[in-house]
C-alpha positions as CSV (number, residue, x, y, z in Angstrom):
1,M,-0.4,-2.8,-63.6
2,T,-1.1,-2.2,-60.0
3,R,-1.8,-5.1,-57.8
4,H,-4.5,-4.6,-55.2
5,H,-5.2,-6.4,-51.9
6,P,-8.0,-8.8,-52.5
7,A,-9.9,-7.7,-49.4
8,L,-9.7,-4.0,-50.4
9,C,-10.6,-4.3,-54.1
10,P,-13.8,-6.1,-55.0
11,V,-12.9,-6.2,-58.7
12,T,-9.9,-8.5,-58.1
13,S,-11.0,-10.1,-55.0
14,T,-11.3,-13.8,-54.8
15,A,-12.9,-15.9,-52.1
16,P,-10.8,-15.8,-48.9
17,M,-9.2,-19.0,-48.1
18,A,-11.0,-20.7,-45.3
19,L,-9.0,-22.1,-42.4
20,P,-9.2,-25.7,-41.8
21,V,-11.4,-26.6,-38.9
22,P,-8.7,-27.9,-36.6
23,S,-6.7,-24.7,-37.2
24,R,-9.8,-22.5,-36.5
25,L,-10.6,-24.5,-33.5
26,R,-7.0,-24.0,-32.2
27,T,-7.2,-20.2,-32.9
28,V,-10.5,-20.0,-30.8
29,A,-9.0,-22.1,-28.0
30,L,-5.9,-19.9,-27.9
31,A,-7.9,-16.7,-27.9
32,T,-10.0,-18.1,-25.1
33,V,-7.0,-19.0,-23.0
34,L,-5.4,-15.6,-23.6
35,V,-8.7,-13.7,-22.5
36,W,-9.1,-16.0,-19.5
37,G,-5.3,-15.4,-18.6
38,A,-5.7,-11.7,-19.0
39,N,-8.7,-11.7,-16.6
40,L,-6.6,-13.5,-14.0
41,A,-3.7,-11.1,-14.4
42,Q,-6.0,-8.2,-13.8
43,A,-7.4,-9.6,-10.4
44,Q,-6.5,-6.3,-8.7
45,S,-9.3,-4.0,-8.1
46,L,-9.3,-0.3,-8.9
47,V,-9.0,0.5,-5.1
48,D,-5.9,-1.8,-4.9
49,L,-4.3,0.0,-7.8
50,Y,-5.2,3.4,-6.3
51,E,-3.7,2.4,-3.0
52,A,-0.5,1.2,-4.7
53,A,-0.2,4.5,-6.7
54,K,-0.5,6.6,-3.6
55,G,2.8,5.2,-2.4
56,F,4.6,6.8,-5.2
57,D,2.8,10.1,-5.4
58,A,5.0,12.9,-3.8
59,T,2.0,15.3,-3.4
60,F,0.0,12.8,-1.4
61,Q,3.1,11.8,0.7
62,S,3.8,15.5,1.5
63,A,0.1,16.0,2.5
64,R,0.1,12.8,4.6
65,S,3.3,13.9,6.5
66,A,1.9,17.4,7.0
67,Y,-1.3,15.8,8.5
68,D,0.7,13.5,10.8
69,A,2.8,16.4,12.0
70,A,-0.4,18.5,12.8
71,T,-1.9,15.7,14.6
72,A,1.2,15.3,16.7
73,K,1.3,19.0,17.5
74,A,-2.3,18.9,18.6
75,D,-1.6,16.1,21.0
76,Q,1.3,18.0,22.4
77,A,-0.8,21.1,22.9
78,R,-3.5,19.2,24.6
79,A,-1.0,17.6,27.0
80,G,-0.2,21.1,28.3
81,L,-3.8,21.7,29.3
82,L,-4.4,18.5,31.1
83,P,-3.5,18.1,34.8
84,T,-0.4,16.1,35.8
85,V,0.0,13.4,38.4
86,G,3.1,12.7,40.2
87,L,4.2,9.9,42.5
88,S,7.2,9.8,44.7
89,A,8.5,7.6,47.4
90,G,11.3,7.8,49.9
91,A,12.9,5.7,52.6
92,S,15.5,6.3,55.1
93,R,17.3,4.3,57.8
94,S,19.5,5.3,60.7
95,N,21.6,3.2,62.9
96,V,22.3,4.5,66.4
97,D,24.6,2.6,68.8
98,N,23.4,3.0,72.3
99,A,25.9,0.5,73.8
100,A,28.5,3.2,74.5
101,P,29.0,3.9,78.2
102,L,27.7,7.2,79.5
103,P,30.4,9.7,80.5
104,D,30.9,10.4,84.2
105,R,29.7,13.7,85.5
């Protein structure tokens, strides 16, 4: 004779055993704590997760580097078109000794 699971076979089923109230209350309390804890663990928003994932995406990193390089080249090209300003300073000093006697003529 084949034995059937009571929940799957209505012919052989018997009433399910009810959990005692303290055990049921404990189960509900545990489930509540687990759900509440899971909500705290998922405090990151979707934007935070997206920003974190971009740090590991090689395609994004490559595109970002190409953009930064193009921006730098544009700044260098614009610098060649702008006027330049220069500033220089100089100083000199000479010491002449006039105390020497004049030669006779």
